[in-house]
C-alpha positions in Angstrom: -38.2 5.0 -89.3 -35.9 6.1 -87.2 -38.9 4.8 -84.5 -39.7 1.8 -85.7 -36.3 0.3 -85.4 -35.7 1.6 -81.7 -38.9 0.0 -80.8 -37.9 -3.5 -82.8 -34.3 -3.1 -80.3 -35.9 -2.2 -77.6 -38.6 -5.2 -78.1 -35.7 -7.9 -79.0 -33.9 -6.4 -75.8 -37.2 -7.3 -74.1 -37.5 -10.8 -75.6 -33.9 -11.6 -74.9 -34.1 -14.5 -73.3 -32.7 -14.2 -69.7 -31.8 -17.6 -67.7 -34.3 -18.0 -64.5 -33.1 -17.2 -61.0 -32.2 -20.7 -59.8 -34.6 -22.0 -57.5 -35.1 -21.2 -54.0 -34.9 -23.9 -51.1 -38.4 -24.2 -49.2 -38.5 -21.9 -46.3 -37.8 -24.1 -43.2 -41.3 -24.6 -41.3 -40.6 -24.0 -37.7 -40.7 -26.9 -35.4 -44.0 -27.8 -33.7 -44.0 -26.7 -29.9 -45.2 -29.5 -27.7 -47.6 -27.1 -26.1 -48.5 -30.0 -23.3 -44.6 -30.6 -22.5 -44.0 -26.7 -21.7 -45.4 -26.0 -18.7 -47.0 -22.7 -18.0 -45.3 -20.0 -15.4 -47.9 -18.9 -13.0 -47.4 -15.3 -11.4 -49.6 -13.8 -9.6 -52.4 -12.7 -11.0 -55.4 -11.6 -9.5 -57.5 -10.5 -12.1 -56.6 -13.3 -13.9 -57.6 -15.2 -10.9 -61.0 -13.5 -10.9 -61.5 -14.2 -14.1 -61.0 -17.6 -14.0 -63.5 -17.9 -11.5 -66.2 -16.4 -13.6 -65.6 -18.5 -16.0 -65.9 -21.5 -13.6 -69.0 -20.4 -12.1 -70.3 -20.2 -16.3 -69.8 -23.8 -16.2 -70.9 -24.6 -13.3 -74.6 -23.4 -13.9 -74.4 -25.6 -17.2 -73.3 -28.6 -15.3 -69.7 -28.9 -16.8 -68.9 -29.7 -13.5 -65.1 -30.9 -14.6 -64.1 -27.9 -16.8 -65.4 -25.4 -13.3 -62.9 -27.5 -11.4 -60.3 -27.0 -14.0 -60.9 -23.0 -14.2 -61.2 -23.4 -10.5 -57.7 -24.9 -10.0 -56.2 -22.4 -12.8 -57.3 -19.2 -10.2 -55.8 -21.0 -7.4 -52.2 -21.4 -9.4 -52.4 -17.5 -10.4 -54.0 -16.2 -6.5 -53.0 -18.7 -4.2 -54.6 -16.9 -1.5 -58.0 -16.7 -2.8 -60.3 -18.6 -1.0 -63.4 -18.4 -3.0 -61.2 -20.7 -5.7 -60.3 -22.9 -3.3 -64.4 -23.5 -2.2 -65.9 -23.3 -5.6 -63.2 -26.2 -5.9 -64.1 -28.3 -3.4 -67.8 -28.0 -4.7 -66.9 -28.9 -8.6 -65.0 -31.9 -7.1 -68.2 -33.1 -4.9 -70.1 -33.4 -7.8 -67.2 -35.5 -9.7 -67.0 -37.6 -6.9 -63.7 -37.0 -6.2 -63.5 -37.0 -2.6 -60.2 -36.4 -1.7 -59.8 -33.2 -4.0 -62.7 -32.1 -2.4 -61.7 -32.2 0.5 -58.0 -30.8 0.1 -59.8 -28.0 -1.6 -62.5 -27.7 1.6 -59.2 -27.7 3.7 -57.4 -25.1 2.2 -60.1 -22.7 2.2 -60.5 -23.0 5.8 -56.8 -22.4 6.5 -57.1 -19.4 4.3 -60.8 -18.1 6.2 -61.3 -20.3 9.5 -63.6 -17.1 10.6 -65.8 -16.3 7.5 -69.5 -17.1 7.3 -69.1 -19.9 5.1 -66.7 -21.9 7.2 -69.6 -23.5 9.2 -70.9 -24.9 5.9 -67.2 -25.9 4.7 -67.0 -27.6 8.2 -70.3 -29.9 7.6 -69.6 -30.7 4.1 -66.3 -31.9 5.3 -67.7 -33.7 7.8 -70.2 -35.6 5.1 -67.1 -36.6 3.0 -65.4 -40.0 3.4 -62.9 -40.1 5.8 -59.3 -39.9 3.7 -58.0 -43.2 3.2 -54.6 -44.0 5.1 -51.8 -45.7 4.5 -51.1 -49.7 4.9 -47.7 -49.5 6.0 
């Protein structure tokens, strides 16, 4: 009998109604970051630049000239001395019919590699591009 009485007392104490804990406020949601407004900081990273060139070449083979140009521009930001990226950027910009950007890329290539094997080809490409427009002042 003593056991049943103890069991009843234990059950009654477990059944005792305790007030529920106060409601917790919902966790504050982190503010959305405006990724587009954030400037990316580029530091010299030749490995990242080479990876961007590889991906850009992939896009070129697929005929995605805009995507390729974007990757080559990224490569020039990671390694401003990577002449290959400027050469390929010029090709992609030519395909996109952006003569001014193609000219700028080819000129930068010649600045970096004036005596390379491809320099003659780049000069021919520059000669075929329309002349840059002069400011009407």
